[in-house]
ROSE-4610 file (N, C-alpha, C; in Angstrom, 1 decimal, always signed):
// ROSE-4610
residu = [L/L/L/T/T/T/E/E/E/V/V/V/V/V/V/Q/Q/Q/R/R/R/P/P/P/E/E/E/L/L/L/M/M/M/A/A/A/K/K/K/L/L/L/L/L/L/A/A/A/E/E/E/Q/Q/Q/A/A/A/R/R/R/V/V/V/E/E/E/S/S/S/E/E/E/G/G/G/G/G/G/T/T/T/M/M/M/A/A/A/E/E/E/Q/Q/Q/V/V/V/E/E/E/E/E/E/M/M/M/S/S/S/E/E/E/M/M/M/E/E/E/A/A/A/V/V/V/L/L/L/K/K/K/E/E/E/V/V/V/L/L/L/R/R/R/F/F/F/R/R/R/P/P/P/P/P/P/A/A/A/A/A/A/G/G/G/V/V/V/F/F/F/R/R/R/R/R/R/C/C/C/V/V/V/K/K/K/D/D/D/T/T/T/E/E/E/F/F/F/Q/Q/Q/G/G/G/Y/Y/Y/R/R/R/I/I/I/P/P/P/A/A/A/G/G/G/Q/Q/Q/R/R/R/V/V/V/S/S/S/A/A/A/G/G/G/I/I/I/W/W/W/L/L/L/S/S/S/N/N/N/R/R/R/Q/Q/Q/T/T/T/A/A/A/I/I/I/A/A/A/P/P/P/K/K/K/G/G/G/D/D/D/G/G/G/E/E/E/S/S/S/F/F/F/C/C/C/P/P/P/M/M/M/R/R/R/Y/Y/Y/M/M/M/D/D/D/K/K/K/A/A/A/A/A/A/V/V/V/N/N/N/S/S/S/L/L/L/T/T/T/F/F/F/G/G/G/M/M/M/G/G/G/E/E/E/H/H/H/Q/Q/Q/C/C/C/I/I/I/G/G/G/G/G/G/R/R/R/L/L/L/A/A/A/F/F/F/K/K/K/M/M/M/L/L/L/K/K/K/T/T/T/Y/Y/Y/L/L/L/A/A/A/T/T/T/F/F/F/L/L/L/R/R/R/K/K/K/F/F/F/N/N/N/V/V/V/T/T/T/L/L/L/E/E/E/A/A/A/G/G/G/Q/Q/Q/D/D/D/L/L/L/K/K/K/Y/Y/Y/I/I/I/F/F/F/V/V/V/P/P/P/T/T/T/H/H/H/T/T/T/P/P/P/K/K/K/S/S/S/G/G/G/L/L/L/R/R/R/L/L/L/L/L/L/L/L/L/T/T/T/P/P/P/K/K/K/K/K/K]
num = [1/1/1/2/2/2/3/3/3/4/4/4/5/5/5/6/6/6/7/7/7/8/8/8/9/9/9/10/10/10/11/11/11/12/12/12/13/13/13/14/14/14/15/15/15/16/16/16/17/17/17/18/18/18/19/19/19/20/20/20/21/21/21/22/22/22/23/23/23/24/24/24/25/25/25/26/26/26/27/27/27/28/28/28/29/29/29/30/30/30/31/31/31/32/32/32/33/33/33/34/34/34/35/35/35/36/36/36/37/37/37/38/38/38/39/39/39/40/40/40/41/41/41/42/42/42/43/43/43/44/44/44/45/45/45/46/46/46/47/47/47/48/48/48/49/49/49/50/50/50/51/51/51/52/52/52/53/53/53/54/54/54/55/55/55/56/56/56/57/57/57/58/58/58/59/59/59/60/60/60/61/61/61/62/62/62/63/63/63/64/64/64/65/65/65/66/66/66/67/67/67/68/68/68/69/69/69/70/70/70/71/71/71/72/72/72/73/73/73/74/74/74/75/75/75/76/76/76/77/77/77/78/78/78/79/79/79/80/80/80/81/81/81/82/82/82/83/83/83/84/84/84/85/85/85/86/86/86/87/87/87/88/88/88/89/89/89/90/90/90/91/91/91/92/92/92/93/93/93/94/94/94/95/95/95/96/96/96/97/97/97/98/98/98/99/99/99/100/100/100/101/101/101/102/102/102/103/103/103/104/104/104/105/105/105/106/106/106/107/107/107/108/108/108/109/109/109/110/110/110/111/111/111/112/112/112/113/113/113/114/114/114/115/115/115/116/116/116/117/117/117/118/118/118/119/119/119/120/120/120/121/121/121/122/122/122/123/123/123/124/124/124/125/125/125/126/126/126/127/127/127/128/128/128/129/129/129/130/130/130/131/131/131/132/132/132/133/133/133/134/134/134/135/135/135/136/136/136/137/137/137/138/138/138/139/139/139/140/140/140/141/141/141/142/142/142/143/143/143/144/144/144/145/145/145/146/146/146/147/147/147/148/148/148/149/149/149/150/150/150/151/151/151/152/152/152/153/153/153/154/154/154/155/155/155/156/156/156/157/157/157/158/158/158/159/159/159/160/160/160/161/161/161/162/162/162/163/163/163/164/164/164/165/165/165/166/166/166/167/167/167/168/168/168/169/169/169/170/170/170/171/171/171/172/172/172/173/173/173/174/174/174]
x = [-30.4/-28.9/-28.2/-29.0/-28.4/-27.3/-27.4/-26.3/-25.1/-25.5/-24.2/-23.4/-24.0/-23.2/-22.5/-22.9/-22.0/-20.6/-20.9/-19.7/-18.9/-17.8/-16.9/-16.6/-16.1/-15.4/-16.7/-17.9/-19.1/-19.4/-19.3/-19.7/-18.7/-17.5/-16.7/-16.5/-16.8/-17.3/-18.0/-19.3/-20.4/-20.0/-19.3/-18.9/-18.0/-16.9/-16.2/-16.8/-17.8/-18.7/-19.3/-19.9/-20.6/-19.7/-18.4/-17.5/-17.3/-16.8/-16.6/-17.9/-19.2/-20.2/-20.6/-20.3/-20.4/-19.4/-18.3/-17.3/-17.6/-18.2/-18.4/-19.6/-20.4/-21.2/-22.5/-23.6/-25.1/-25.7/-27.1/-28.2/-27.8/-29.1/-28.8/-29.1/-30.5/-31.3/-30.3/-29.3/-28.1/-27.2/-26.8/-25.8/-26.2/-27.4/-28.2/-27.9/-28.3/-28.4/-27.0/-25.8/-24.5/-23.8/-24.7/-24.3/-24.5/-23.6/-23.9/-23.8/-22.9/-22.4/-23.4/-24.0/-25.0/-26.6/-26.6/-27.9/-27.5/-26.7/-26.3/-26.4/-26.2/-26.5/-28.1/-28.5/-29.7/-30.6/-30.5/-30.9/-30.7/-29.4/-28.9/-29.8/-29.9/-30.3/-32.0/-32.7/-33.9/-34.4/-33.2/-33.3/-32.9/-32.1/-32.1/-32.8/-33.3/-34.1/-35.4/-36.4/-37.5/-38.2/-39.0/-39.8/-41.2/-41.5/-42.6/-42.0/-42.2/-41.6/-42.6/-44.0/-44.7/-45.8/-46.5/-47.6/-48.7/-50.3/-50.9/-51.8/-52.2/-53.1/-54.2/-55.3/-56.3/-56.0/-56.0/-56.0/-57.6/-57.4/-58.6/-59.2/-58.5/-58.8/-58.4/-58.9/-58.9/-57.0/-56.1/-54.7/-54.0/-53.2/-52.3/-50.6/-50.1/-48.6/-48.1/-46.9/-46.1/-46.7/-48.0/-48.3/-49.6/-49.7/-50.7/-51.8/-52.9/-54.2/-54.8/-54.7/-55.1/-56.5/-57.3/-59.1/-59.1/-59.9/-60.2/-60.6/-60.3/-60.9/-59.6/-58.8/-57.7/-56.9/-56.6/-55.5/-54.1/-53.4/-51.8/-50.9/-49.9/-48.9/-47.5/-47.1/-45.7/-44.5/-43.8/-42.6/-41.5/-41.7/-40.6/-39.4/-39.6/-38.3/-37.5/-38.0/-37.5/-37.2/-37.8/-37.7/-36.2/-36.2/-35.1/-33.6/-33.8/-32.6/-32.2/-33.0/-32.8/-31.4/-30.8/-29.6/-29.6/-31.2/-31.5/-31.8/-32.1/-32.7/-31.4/-30.6/-29.2/-28.0/-28.0/-26.9/-25.3/-25.1/-23.5/-23.4/-23.2/-22.7/-23.9/-23.6/-24.8/-26.2/-27.2/-28.2/-28.4/-27.8/-27.9/-26.5/-26.0/-24.7/-25.2/-24.7/-25.2/-23.8/-24.3/-23.0/-23.6/-23.7/-24.1/-23.2/-22.0/-21.7/-22.0/-23.0/-23.6/-24.6/-24.8/-25.7/-24.9/-23.6/-22.9/-23.2/-23.4/-23.8/-25.4/-25.8/-27.4/-28.3/-27.7/-28.6/-28.4/-27.6/-27.4/-28.2/-29.2/-30.0/-31.0/-32.2/-33.2/-34.0/-34.9/-35.4/-36.9/-37.4/-39.2/-39.3/-38.6/-39.1/-40.1/-40.4/-41.6/-42.1/-42.1/-42.8/-42.2/-43.2/-42.8/-44.0/-43.7/-45.0/-46.2/-47.2/-48.4/-48.5/-47.9/-48.2/-47.3/-46.3/-45.1/-45.8/-45.3/-45.7/-45.4/-46.6/-46.3/-45.7/-45.5/-44.7/-43.3/-43.0/-41.3/-40.4/-40.2/-39.2/-39.3/-40.5/-40.6/-39.9/-40.1/-40.0/-38.3/-37.9/-36.2/-35.4/-36.0/-35.5/-35.4/-36.5/-36.5/-35.8/-35.5/-34.6/-33.0/-32.8/-31.5/-31.2/-32.2/-32.1/-32.0/-32.7/-32.7/-31.2/-30.7/-29.8/-28.5/-28.7/-27.6/-27.6/-28.6/-28.4/-28.1/-28.7/-28.4/-26.9/-26.2/-24.8/-24.0/-24.5/-23.8/-23.7/-25.2/-25.2/-24.8/-24.6/-24.2/-23.2/-22.3/-21.2/-22.1/-22.1/-23.3/-22.5/-22.2/-21.9/-23.0/-22.8/-23.6/-23.4/-24.5/-24.4/-23.9/-23.1/-22.5/-23.6/-23.5/-24.5/-25.8/-25.7/-27.2/-27.3/-28.5/-28.8/-29.5/-28.7/-29.0/-29.6/-29.8/-30.4/-31.7/-32.2/-33.4/-34.5/-35.9/-37.0/-38.2/-38.9/-40.3/-41.7/-41.8/-42.7/-43.8/-44.2/-44.4/-43.4/-42.5/-41.7/-40.4/-39.1/-37.9/-37.2/-36.8/-36.0/-35.1/-34.2/-33.1/-34.0/-33.5/-34.4/-34.2/-33.2/-33.4/-33.6/-33.9/-34.2/-32.8/-32.8/-31.3/-31.0/-30.0/-29.6/-28.4/-28.4/-27.7/-26.9/-25.5/-25.0/-24.7/-25.6/-25.4/-24.4/-23.7/-22.7/-23.1/-23.6/-23.9/-22.4/-22.2/-20.9/-20.8/-19.7/-19.7/-19.5]
y = [+4.1/+3.3/+3.4/+3.2/+2.8/+3.6/+5.1/+6.0/+5.8/+5.6/+5.5/+4.4/+3.3/+1.9/+1.7/+2.5/+2.4/+3.1/+4.4/+5.2/+5.2/+4.2/+3.6/+5.1/+6.1/+7.2/+8.0/+8.0/+8.5/+7.9/+6.5/+5.5/+5.9/+6.0/+6.3/+7.5/+8.6/+10.0/+9.7/+9.0/+9.0/+8.2/+6.9/+6.5/+6.9/+8.0/+8.8/+9.9/+10.4/+11.4/+10.4/+9.4/+8.7/+8.6/+8.1/+7.8/+9.1/+10.4/+11.6/+12.1/+12.0/+12.4/+11.6/+10.4/+9.3/+9.3/+9.5/+10.0/+11.2/+12.1/+13.2/+13.0/+12.4/+11.7/+12.5/+12.2/+13.0/+12.1/+12.2/+11.6/+11.2/+10.2/+10.2/+11.2/+11.6/+12.9/+14.1/+14.4/+15.5/+15.2/+13.9/+13.6/+13.4/+13.1/+13.5/+14.9/+15.6/+17.3/+17.7/+16.9/+17.4/+16.7/+15.8/+15.0/+15.9/+17.0/+17.8/+17.1/+16.2/+15.1/+14.3/+13.7/+12.7/+13.7/+14.8/+15.5/+16.1/+16.2/+16.7/+15.4/+14.4/+13.2/+12.9/+13.0/+12.6/+13.6/+14.9/+15.8/+15.8/+15.3/+15.0/+13.8/+12.9/+11.5/+11.8/+12.6/+13.4/+13.8/+14.6/+15.7/+14.6/+13.8/+13.0/+12.0/+11.3/+9.9/+10.6/+11.4/+11.8/+10.5/+10.2/+9.1/+9.5/+10.3/+10.8/+11.7/+11.2/+11.7/+13.1/+13.3/+14.3/+14.6/+15.7/+15.8/+16.2/+16.2/+16.5/+17.7/+18.9/+19.7/+20.0/+21.0/+21.3/+22.9/+23.2/+24.9/+25.4/+26.1/+26.9/+28.0/+28.7/+29.8/+29.6/+30.1/+30.3/+31.0/+30.6/+30.7/+30.6/+31.5/+31.2/+31.2/+30.3/+30.2/+29.8/+30.9/+30.4/+30.2/+31.3/+31.2/+30.0/+29.3/+28.2/+28.6/+28.3/+28.7/+27.4/+27.6/+26.6/+26.9/+26.1/+26.4/+25.7/+26.7/+26.2/+24.8/+24.2/+22.9/+21.6/+22.1/+21.1/+20.7/+19.5/+18.9/+19.3/+19.6/+20.0/+19.1/+18.9/+17.9/+18.7/+18.7/+19.4/+18.0/+18.3/+17.2/+17.3/+16.9/+17.0/+16.2/+15.2/+14.2/+15.3/+15.8/+16.8/+18.1/+18.8/+20.0/+19.9/+18.5/+18.7/+18.7/+18.4/+18.3/+19.5/+20.9/+22.0/+22.4/+23.1/+23.5/+25.0/+25.6/+26.6/+26.1/+24.9/+24.0/+23.6/+23.2/+22.3/+23.4/+24.4/+25.2/+24.8/+24.0/+23.7/+22.4/+22.5/+21.2/+21.2/+20.0/+19.5/+19.0/+19.3/+18.7/+17.4/+16.7/+15.2/+14.5/+15.1/+14.3/+14.4/+13.1/+12.9/+13.8/+14.8/+15.7/+16.0/+15.3/+15.6/+16.9/+17.3/+18.4/+19.8/+19.6/+21.0/+21.4/+20.6/+21.0/+21.3/+21.4/+21.9/+23.5/+24.1/+25.6/+25.6/+25.6/+25.7/+26.3/+27.6/+28.2/+28.5/+27.4/+27.3/+26.5/+25.8/+25.0/+24.6/+24.6/+24.0/+22.7/+21.9/+21.1/+20.9/+20.5/+20.3/+19.0/+18.2/+17.0/+17.0/+17.8/+17.8/+19.5/+19.6/+20.8/+22.0/+23.2/+24.6/+25.3/+26.7/+27.2/+26.8/+27.0/+26.5/+25.2/+24.5/+23.0/+22.2/+22.8/+22.0/+20.9/+19.9/+18.7/+19.1/+18.9/+19.2/+18.3/+17.0/+16.0/+15.8/+16.9/+16.8/+16.9/+17.6/+17.7/+16.5/+16.2/+14.9/+13.8/+13.7/+12.4/+12.5/+13.7/+13.9/+13.5/+14.0/+13.9/+12.2/+11.7/+10.3/+9.2/+9.7/+9.0/+9.5/+10.4/+10.6/+9.8/+9.8/+8.8/+7.6/+6.9/+5.6/+5.2/+6.4/+6.0/+5.9/+6.9/+6.8/+5.8/+5.0/+4.0/+2.6/+2.6/+1.5/+1.3/+2.7/+2.7/+2.2/+2.2/+1.9/+0.5/+0.0/-1.5/-2.5/-2.0/-2.9/-2.4/-3.5/-3.3/-3.3/-2.6/-2.8/-2.9/-3.9/-4.0/-4.2/-4.0/-4.2/-5.6/-6.3/-7.8/-7.5/-8.2/-8.0/-8.5/-8.2/-8.6/-8.0/-6.9/-6.3/-4.9/-5.0/-4.2/-2.9/-1.8/-0.8/+0.7/+0.2/+1.3/+1.5/+2.9/+3.1/+3.2/+2.4/+2.6/+3.1/+3.6/+4.0/+3.1/+2.6/+1.7/+1.7/+2.4/+4.1/+4.8/+4.7/+5.0/+4.8/+5.6/+5.6/+4.4/+3.5/+2.2/+1.4/+0.9/+0.0/-1.1/-1.3/-2.1/-3.8/-4.1/-5.6/-5.5/-4.4/-3.9/-3.8/-4.0/-3.4/-4.6/-5.6/-6.6/-6.0/-6.2/-5.6/-6.9/-6.9/-7.9/-7.2/-7.4/-6.5/-7.9/-7.2/-7.9/-7.1/-7.6/-7.0/-6.3/-5.3/-4.7/-5.2/-5.3/-5.8/-4.6]
z = [-12.5/-12.0/-13.9/-14.6/-15.6/-16.3/-16.0/-16.6/-15.7/-14.3/-13.1/-13.4/-13.7/-13.7/-14.9/-16.0/-17.0/-17.2/-16.3/-16.3/-14.9/-14.6/-13.3/-12.5/-13.6/-12.8/-12.2/-12.6/-11.8/-10.9/-10.6/-9.7/-8.7/-8.9/-8.1/-7.1/-8.1/-7.5/-6.2/-6.9/-5.9/-4.5/-4.6/-3.3/-2.7/-3.1/-2.4/-1.5/-2.3/-1.5/-0.6/-0.8/+0.4/+1.7/+1.5/+2.3/+3.1/+2.5/+3.2/+3.8/+3.6/+4.4/+5.4/+5.2/+6.4/+7.0/+7.0/+8.1/+9.0/+8.5/+9.3/+10.2/+10.1/+11.3/+10.7/+11.7/+11.6/+11.0/+10.9/+10.7/+9.1/+8.7/+7.1/+6.5/+6.7/+6.3/+6.4/+7.6/+7.2/+6.2/+6.0/+5.3/+3.7/+3.4/+2.1/+1.5/+2.6/+2.2/+1.7/+2.5/+1.7/+0.4/-0.1/-1.1/-2.5/-2.9/-4.0/-5.3/-5.2/-6.4/-6.9/-6.0/-6.2/-6.5/-5.8/-6.6/-7.7/-8.5/-9.7/-10.3/-10.0/-10.8/-10.8/-10.2/-9.9/-10.8/-10.8/-11.4/-13.1/-13.6/-15.1/-15.3/-14.7/-14.9/-15.1/-14.3/-14.3/-15.6/-15.6/-17.3/-18.3/-18.5/-19.5/-19.8/-19.0/-18.9/-18.0/-18.2/-17.5/-17.6/-16.2/-16.1/-17.0/-17.6/-18.5/-19.9/-20.8/-22.2/-22.2/-21.7/-22.0/-21.0/-21.1/-20.3/-21.4/-21.0/-21.9/-21.0/-21.7/-21.0/-22.1/-21.3/-22.4/-22.7/-23.4/-24.0/-23.5/-22.6/-21.9/-22.8/-23.7/-24.5/-25.9/-26.9/-28.1/-28.2/-28.8/-28.7/-30.0/-30.2/-31.3/-30.6/-31.2/-31.0/-32.2/-32.0/-33.3/-34.8/-34.9/-36.4/-36.1/-35.1/-35.0/-34.3/-34.8/-33.7/-33.4/-31.9/-31.1/-30.3/-30.5/-30.3/-28.8/-28.0/-26.7/-26.5/-25.9/-25.6/-26.3/-27.1/-27.7/-26.9/-27.0/-26.0/-26.8/-25.7/-26.7/-25.8/-26.2/-25.5/-25.3/-24.0/-23.6/-23.8/-24.4/-24.8/-23.7/-22.8/-21.5/-22.0/-22.4/-23.3/-24.3/-25.3/-26.1/-25.6/-24.7/-24.3/-23.2/-22.7/-21.7/-22.4/-24.0/-24.5/-25.4/-25.1/-25.7/-25.0/-25.7/-25.3/-24.3/-24.5/-23.6/-22.0/-22.4/-21.0/-20.3/-20.9/-20.4/-21.2/-20.5/-21.3/-21.5/-20.2/-19.9/-20.7/-21.8/-23.2/-23.6/-24.5/-25.5/-24.6/-24.9/-24.3/-24.7/-25.9/-25.9/-25.5/-24.2/-23.9/-22.1/-21.5/-20.0/-19.5/-18.9/-18.0/-16.8/-15.9/-14.2/-13.8/-14.2/-13.4/-13.9/-14.8/-15.3/-14.3/-13.2/-12.4/-11.1/-11.3/-10.0/-9.8/-10.7/-10.6/-10.6/-9.3/-9.2/-9.8/-10.4/-11.4/-12.5/-13.1/-14.6/-15.3/-14.5/-15.4/-15.1/-15.9/-15.8/-16.0/-15.9/-16.3/-16.1/-17.1/-17.2/-16.4/-16.1/-15.5/-14.6/-13.6/-12.8/-12.9/-14.1/-14.6/-14.0/-14.4/-13.9/-13.6/-12.9/-12.5/-12.0/-12.2/-11.5/-11.9/-12.8/-13.4/-12.9/-11.7/-11.3/-10.3/-10.4/-9.8/-8.3/-7.3/-6.0/-5.1/-5.8/-5.1/-5.6/-6.3/-7.2/-6.3/-5.3/-4.2/-3.4/-2.9/-2.2/-3.0/-4.0/-5.0/-5.0/-5.5/-5.5/-3.9/-3.0/-2.0/-1.8/-1.9/-2.0/-2.7/-3.9/-4.9/-4.5/-4.1/-3.4/-2.0/-1.1/+0.0/-0.5/-1.4/-1.7/-2.6/-3.0/-4.1/-3.0/-2.1/-0.9/-0.1/+0.3/+1.1/+0.5/-1.0/-1.8/-2.2/-2.4/-2.7/-1.4/-0.3/+0.9/+1.1/+0.8/+1.4/+0.1/-1.0/-2.3/-2.9/-3.6/-4.6/-5.6/-6.7/-7.8/-9.3/-10.2/-11.5/-12.3/-13.4/-14.8/-15.3/-15.6/-15.9/-17.4/-18.0/-19.6/-20.4/-21.4/-22.8/-22.8/-22.3/-22.1/-23.5/-23.9/-25.0/-24.3/-23.7/-23.1/-23.8/-25.3/-26.0/-25.3/-25.5/-24.7/-25.7/-25.2/-25.7/-24.9/-25.4/-24.8/-24.8/-23.6/-23.4/-22.1/-21.9/-22.3/-21.5/-20.8/-20.2/-20.9/-20.7/-21.0/-20.4/-21.4/-20.5/-21.2/-21.1/-21.7/-22.2/-23.6/-24.5/-23.7/-23.3/-22.5/-21.0/-20.4/-18.9/-18.4/-17.2/-16.6/-15.6/-15.8/-14.9/-14.1/-12.9/-12.4/-11.2/-10.9/-10.2/-8.7/-7.9/-6.4/-5.4/-4.7/-3.8/-2.4/-1.7/-0.1/+0.2/+0.9/+1.2/+2.9/+3.2/+4.8/+5.7]
């Protein structure tokens, strides 16, 4: 929520999308599938602020990578946070900027947040659907504003989190 509540124009887009899909009827699961802007926002949040900065693996055979010899059994780290900021991973704009609309073209962007290939997280799709449903439900039930005076610079402890935490003011919707 940190990235969304700091951007009123983004929050307004999400709320408008909520109102549109809710007015069309259907079950919550059907409505969530129609929320393309929310999907783009969540994908960008996961790219920009992944829950894990990296993952560790063990090299299974002697390998050479870009001139470095990696012996079998050596632990190696894949830097998710750093990799997600590479222009090759986030080609529509600067990898250092928060830009959810880069995900409106579904074929244009990769993210290593849930891994790739045979090392992809088997629960990644379920986790994403749960996040999307949670955020949709949350935004339907509450008006959300950011409490003033917070230090929202990010630190790793061990996950990426705002330095002062995140304090929100929630007002139930009628």
